N, CA, C and O of each residue as an XYZ file, in Angstrom:
444
protein
N    -238.406   -155.013      6.785
C    -238.167   -153.433      6.975
C    -238.907   -152.888      8.186
O    -240.087   -153.177      8.382
N    -238.204   -152.089      9.007
C    -238.857   -151.469     10.072
C    -239.674   -150.301      9.637
O    -239.382   -149.607      8.663
N    -240.743   -150.109     10.426
C    -241.617   -149.030     10.169
C    -240.980   -147.676     10.751
O    -240.259   -147.737     11.747
N    -241.226   -146.584     10.187
C    -240.745   -145.289     10.661
C    -241.340   -145.034     12.078
O    -242.495   -145.372     12.340
N    -240.509   -144.419     13.004
C    -240.959   -144.116     14.296
C    -241.181   -145.368     15.196
O    -241.699   -145.220     16.303
N    -240.834   -146.497     14.786
C    -240.889   -147.609     15.520
C    -239.601   -147.735     16.385
O    -238.493   -147.682     15.851
N    -239.750   -147.897     17.675
C    -238.650   -148.046     18.488
C    -237.886   -149.450     18.403
O    -238.581   -150.466     18.438
N    -236.634   -149.556     18.304
C    -235.886   -150.664     18.072
C    -234.855   -150.861     19.241
O    -234.204   -149.897     19.644
N    -234.709   -152.110     19.780
C    -233.757   -152.402     20.785
C    -232.742   -153.348     20.076
O    -233.106   -154.269     19.346
N    -231.478   -153.061     20.340
C    -230.414   -153.994     19.768
C    -229.854   -154.505     21.112
O    -229.180   -153.779     21.842
N    -230.159   -155.784     21.409
C    -229.804   -156.421     22.651
C    -228.340   -156.538     22.780
O    -227.819   -156.305     23.871
N    -227.563   -156.912     21.659
C    -226.176   -156.938     21.745
C    -225.512   -155.616     22.201
O    -224.553   -155.634     22.972
N    -226.038   -154.467     21.713
C    -225.487   -153.159     22.139
C    -225.884   -152.913     23.599
O    -225.049   -152.472     24.389
N    -227.092   -153.175     23.961
C    -227.491   -153.058     25.388
C    -226.725   -153.861     26.345
O    -226.424   -153.429     27.458
N    -226.384   -155.114     25.891
C    -225.564   -156.000     26.778
C    -224.213   -155.461     26.910
O    -223.665   -155.499     28.012
N    -223.658   -154.992     25.951
C    -222.376   -154.357     26.052
C    -222.247   -153.143     26.988
O    -221.277   -152.962     27.725
N    -223.338   -152.305     26.893
C    -223.524   -151.135     27.846
C    -223.683   -151.720     29.236
O    -223.065   -151.197     30.163
N    -224.381   -152.652     29.425
C    -224.750   -153.312     30.667
C    -223.404   -153.720     31.418
O    -223.125   -153.449     32.586
N    -222.603   -154.451     30.476
C    -221.244   -155.139     30.980
C    -220.384   -153.931     31.408
O    -219.811   -153.973     32.496
N    -220.274   -152.906     30.638
C    -219.483   -151.744     30.928
C    -219.883   -151.039     32.247
O    -219.031   -150.733     33.082
N    -221.131   -150.802     32.404
C    -221.597   -150.145     33.586
C    -221.424   -150.971     34.776
O    -221.159   -150.432     35.851
N    -221.569   -152.383     34.658
C    -221.345   -153.191     35.790
C    -219.923   -153.684     36.025
O    -219.623   -154.330     37.030
N    -219.002   -153.340     35.007
C    -217.670   -153.763     35.186
C    -217.382   -155.187     35.025
O    -216.325   -155.673     35.426
N    -218.392   -155.936     34.388
C    -218.162   -157.332     34.154
C    -219.560   -158.127     34.378
O    -220.644   -157.589     34.602
N    -219.334   -159.379     34.281
C    -220.622   -160.326     34.333
C    -220.611   -161.134     35.674
O    -221.560   -161.855     35.982
N    -219.547   -160.991     36.426
C    -219.426   -161.895     37.467
C    -219.085   -161.403     38.783
O    -218.448   -160.355     38.882
N    -219.473   -162.106     39.883
C    -219.049   -161.826     41.274
C    -218.147   -162.662     41.657
O    -218.379   -163.869     41.586
N    -216.964   -162.189     42.130
C    -215.940   -163.122     42.648
C    -216.006   -163.201     44.241
O    -215.937   -162.174     44.916
N    -216.140   -164.451     44.806
C    -216.057   -164.685     46.135
C    -214.952   -165.290     46.632
O    -214.640   -166.387     46.167
N    -214.210   -164.723     47.603
C    -213.063   -165.319     48.148
C    -213.311   -166.041     49.429
O    -214.101   -165.571     50.247
N    -212.679   -167.157     49.644
C    -212.799   -167.985     50.979
C    -211.543   -168.600     51.061
O    -211.135   -169.361     50.184
N    -210.831   -168.278     52.190
C    -209.353   -168.836     52.318
C    -208.559   -168.453     51.166
O    -208.551   -167.288     50.767
N    -207.852   -169.430     50.582
C    -207.164   -169.195     49.430
C    -207.718   -169.361     48.077
O    -207.030   -169.291     47.058
N    -209.098   -169.604     48.102
C    -209.791   -170.016     47.004
C    -210.793   -168.859     46.413
O    -211.265   -168.031     47.192
N    -211.052   -168.830     45.253
C    -211.914   -167.962     44.649
C    -212.963   -168.590     43.879
O    -212.713   -169.430     43.014
N    -214.228   -168.173     44.194
C    -215.476   -168.778     43.439
C    -216.157   -167.736     42.673
O    -216.269   -166.596     43.124
N    -216.602   -168.072     41.568
C    -217.222   -166.971     40.640
C    -218.680   -167.397     40.471
O    -219.002   -168.561     40.233
N    -219.499   -166.436     40.602
C    -220.923   -166.370     40.302
C    -221.381   -165.346     39.356
O    -221.040   -164.173     39.509
N    -222.154   -165.731     38.362
C    -222.659   -164.589     37.442
C    -223.513   -163.746     38.102
O    -224.315   -164.156     38.942
N    -223.397   -162.551     37.772
C    -224.341   -161.330     38.268
C    -225.710   -161.707     37.817
O    -225.889   -162.384     36.805
N    -226.702   -161.251     38.594
C    -228.103   -161.658     38.347
C    -228.515   -161.150     37.007
O    -229.217   -161.886     36.314
N    -228.181   -160.043     36.586
C    -228.537   -159.561     35.180
C    -228.144   -160.401     34.073
O    -228.609   -160.213     32.949
N    -227.288   -161.344     34.335
C    -226.700   -162.195     33.175
C    -227.296   -163.642     33.478
O    -226.840   -164.540     32.769
N    -228.164   -163.966     34.345
C    -228.731   -165.162     34.572
C    -229.689   -165.568     33.369
O    -230.579   -164.779     33.050
N    -229.539   -166.766     32.694
C    -230.486   -167.052     31.642
C    -231.820   -167.214     32.246
O    -231.986   -167.654     33.383
N    -232.846   -166.814     31.385
C    -234.231   -166.824     32.010
C    -234.640   -168.276     32.322
O    -235.531   -168.440     33.155
N    -234.096   -169.297     31.758
C    -234.388   -170.690     32.155
C    -234.051   -170.901     33.698
O    -234.790   -171.492     34.485
N    -232.759   -170.297     34.025
C    -232.362   -170.317     35.391
C    -233.225   -169.590     36.381
O    -233.459   -170.037     37.504
N    -233.719   -168.381     35.892
C    -234.546   -167.506     36.730
C    -235.823   -168.323     37.018
O    -236.287   -168.345     38.158
N    -236.421   -169.025     35.957
C    -237.577   -169.853     36.230
C    -237.394   -170.912     37.233
O    -238.285   -171.180     38.039
N    -236.259   -171.524     37.205
C    -235.956   -172.602     38.182
C    -235.756   -172.052     39.595
O    -236.109   -172.725     40.563
N    -235.214   -170.879     39.735
C    -235.076   -170.173     41.052
C    -236.539   -169.876     41.522
O    -236.905   -170.170     42.660
N    -237.281   -169.341     40.692
C    -238.637   -168.964     41.146
C    -239.453   -169.985     41.585
O    -240.339   -169.810     42.422
N    -239.154   -171.244     40.967
C    -239.908   -172.525     41.350
C    -239.562   -173.063     42.884
O    -240.278   -173.840     43.515
N    -238.377   -172.515     43.325
C    -237.906   -172.994     44.611
C    -238.676   -172.206     45.737
O    -238.154   -171.268     46.340
N    -239.914   -172.639     45.969
C    -240.585   -171.959     47.019
C    -240.748   -172.863     48.286
O    -241.253   -172.422     49.318
N    -240.319   -174.084     48.167
C    -240.482   -175.032     49.291
C    -239.545   -174.561     50.397
O    -238.366   -174.340     50.117
N    -239.986   -174.400     51.591
C    -239.040   -174.043     52.750
C    -238.078   -175.214     53.031
O    -237.055   -175.011     53.684
N    -238.359   -176.337     52.590
C    -237.488   -177.512     52.975
C    -236.309   -177.566     51.951
O    -235.348   -178.299     52.186
N    -236.365   -176.826     50.855
C    -235.255   -176.760     49.929
C    -234.037   -176.254     50.569
O    -234.098   -175.388     51.441
N    -232.867   -176.793     50.144
C    -231.624   -176.358     50.571
C    -231.454   -175.010     49.918
O    -231.594   -174.825     48.709
N    -231.127   -174.032     50.848
C    -231.024   -172.579     50.319
C    -229.838   -172.531     49.408
O    -229.925   -171.752     48.459
N    -228.732   -173.242     49.541
C    -227.512   -173.186     48.587
C    -227.953   -173.608     47.153
O    -227.207   -173.393     46.197
N    -229.235   -174.242     46.995
C    -229.638   -174.654     45.549
C    -229.552   -173.474     44.618
O    -229.153   -173.597     43.459
N    -229.972   -172.207     45.200
C    -229.937   -171.148     44.310
C    -228.596   -170.918     43.726
O    -228.466   -170.747     42.514
N    -227.552   -170.908     44.581
C    -226.155   -170.872     44.102
C    -225.768   -171.961     43.220
O    -224.979   -171.729     42.304
N    -226.246   -173.133     43.405
C    -225.949   -174.225     42.447
C    -226.518   -174.077     41.169
O    -225.959   -174.486     40.151
N    -227.760   -173.431     41.183
C    -228.462   -173.226     39.809
C    -227.682   -172.219     38.895
O    -227.608   -172.357     37.674
N    -227.130   -171.233     39.572
C    -226.427   -170.244     38.825
C    -224.903   -170.569     38.618
O    -224.245   -169.921     37.804
N    -224.384   -171.521     39.321
C    -222.980   -171.962     39.053
C    -222.916   -173.341     38.813
O    -223.207   -173.791     37.704
N    -222.510   -174.167     39.888
C    -222.525   -175.556     39.719
C    -222.591   -176.250     41.207
O    -222.195   -175.710     42.240
N    -223.123   -177.451     41.111
C    -223.259   -178.087     42.425
C    -221.854   -178.319     43.025
O    -221.634   -178.145     44.224
N    -220.865   -178.739     42.099
C    -219.453   -178.905     42.671
C    -218.982   -177.652     43.346
O    -218.441   -177.718     44.450
N    -219.168   -176.515     42.725
C    -218.547   -175.280     43.312
C    -219.297   -175.040     44.705
O    -218.612   -174.825     45.705
N    -220.531   -175.068     44.780
C    -221.363   -174.923     46.023
C    -220.943   -175.999     47.061
O    -220.760   -175.642     48.225
N    -220.789   -177.219     46.722
C    -220.382   -178.253     47.600
C    -219.024   -177.939     48.277
O    -218.804   -178.133     49.472
N    -218.112   -177.419     47.362
C    -216.865   -177.106     47.888
C    -216.854   -175.922     48.834
O    -216.139   -175.883     49.836
N    -217.723   -174.914     48.444
C    -217.860   -173.834     49.401
C    -218.441   -174.297     50.760
O    -218.039   -173.800     51.812
N    -219.309   -175.172     50.724
C    -219.906   -175.866     52.060
C    -218.857   -176.500     52.736
O    -218.666   -176.278     53.932
N    -218.062   -177.374     52.001
C    -216.839   -178.130     52.637
C    -215.907   -177.171     53.334
O    -215.364   -177.496     54.390
N    -215.692   -175.894     52.718
C    -214.691   -175.047     53.248
C    -215.405   -174.312     54.502
O    -214.712   -173.534     55.157
N    -216.580   -174.493     54.820
C    -217.233   -173.686     55.942
C    -218.097   -172.725     55.670
O    -218.313   -171.877     56.536
N    -218.727   -172.669     54.480
C    -219.769   -171.540     54.200
C    -220.787   -171.475     55.287
O    -221.398   -172.490     55.621
N    -221.003   -170.246     55.885
C    -221.949   -169.968     56.878
C    -223.148   -169.398     56.346
O    -223.095   -168.926     55.211
N    -224.317   -169.364     57.044
C    -225.446   -168.607     56.669
C    -225.257   -167.179     56.424
O    -225.870   -166.584     55.537
N    -224.382   -166.609     57.232
C    -224.018   -165.200     56.922
C    -223.320   -164.881     55.622
O    -223.548   -163.879     54.945
N    -222.416   -165.863     55.329
C    -221.674   -165.871     54.015
C    -222.701   -166.055     52.940
O    -222.617   -165.360     51.928
N    -223.670   -166.941     53.077
C    -224.633   -167.127     51.907
C    -225.505   -165.797     51.794
O    -225.902   -165.377     50.708
N    -225.750   -165.213     52.931
C    -226.535   -164.127     52.829
C    -225.788   -162.876     52.206
O    -226.395   -162.073     51.497
N    -224.532   -162.757     52.485
C    -223.774   -161.786     51.908
C    -223.584   -161.925     50.404
O    -223.535   -160.921     49.694
N    -223.469   -163.221     49.884
C    -223.376   -163.397     48.538
C    -224.795   -163.107     47.848
O    -224.905   -162.530     46.766
N    -225.746   -163.530     48.531
C    -227.140   -163.352     47.883
C    -227.399   -161.740     47.906
O    -227.950   -161.252     46.920
N    -227.064   -160.984     48.876
C    -227.166   -159.508     48.965
C    -226.450   -158.888     47.827
O    -226.960   -157.977     47.175
N    -225.225   -159.390     47.568
C    -224.450   -158.710     46.498
C    -225.193   -159.069     45.201
O    -225.301   -158.138     44.403
N    -225.718   -160.235     44.851
C    -226.326   -160.649     43.589
C    -227.670   -159.807     43.600
O    -227.977   -159.236     42.553
N    -228.407   -159.702     44.594
C    -229.623   -158.989     44.697
C    -229.430   -157.541     44.331
O    -230.132   -156.972     43.495
N    -228.433   -156.964     45.004
C    -227.972   -155.572     44.756
C    -227.745   -155.335     43.148
O    -228.224   -154.365     42.560
N    -227.035   -156.243     42.579
C    -226.839   -156.184     41.158
C    -228.050   -156.115     40.341
O    -228.134   -155.414     39.333
N    -229.053   -156.910     40.828
C    -230.383   -157.011     40.111
C    -231.332   -155.858     40.556
O    -232.474   -155.820     40.099
N    -230.913   -154.962     41.394
C    -231.787   -153.917     41.726
C    -232.795   -154.256     42.694
O    -233.750   -153.495     42.849
N    -232.671   -155.464     43.455
C    -233.561   -155.734     44.457
C    -233.250   -155.218     45.798
O    -232.152   -155.469     46.295
N    -234.118   -154.526     46.417
C    -233.907   -153.922     47.711
C    -234.279   -154.863     48.856
O    -235.120   -155.736     48.640
N    -233.717   -154.746     50.047
C    -234.128   -155.639     51.218
C    -235.629   -155.760     51.271
O    -236.349   -154.814     50.953
N    -236.088   -156.887     51.660
C    -237.547   -157.254     51.721
C    -238.181   -157.625     50.508
O    -239.321   -158.089     50.511
N    -237.423   -157.427     49.310
C    -237.908   -157.976     48.113
C    -237.214   -159.340     47.717
O    -236.389   -159.846     48.477
N    -237.527   -159.867     46.637
C    -236.907   -161.184     46.290
C    -236.774   -161.151     44.797
O    -237.620   -160.555     44.130
N    -235.686   -161.803     44.200
C    -235.674   -162.037     42.724
C    -236.775   -162.887     42.364
O    -237.176   -162.800     41.203
N    -237.370   -163.738     43.191
C    -238.314   -164.592     42.924
C    -239.863   -164.049     43.080
O    -240.835   -164.791     42.938
N    -239.944   -162.749     43.370
C    -241.332   -162.258     43.404
C    -241.911   -162.155     42.075
O    -241.270   -161.827     41.076
N    -243.277   -162.479     42.100
C    -243.897   -162.561     40.716
C    -244.736   -161.235     40.530
O    -245.183   -160.644     41.512
N    -244.923   -160.816     39.321
C    -245.581   -159.727     38.940
C    -246.989   -159.948     38.572
O    -247.687   -159.003     38.205
């Protein structure tokens, strides 16, 4: 039983409100005749966030972030279709904007 005056969060209610405010859980990316779907940052599982934060090695393939939130197959196909660095930056900017990260910040910054 909860104590009086104790604040309670119902995560299911908050998730529904977040989804309504964001208009969904996914970012659709079109390239040519194909559409690729990436989950918005606020829907990434915390296990995925931890894996992304662990990618600090400058030698890492930058597309690994996209593969962690979607799939290697989807990212490989995007690369085969000619994904450019600018395309990658546009996708990451849209995902960071969803997460409320401003330019100069990173979703991998630690507190």
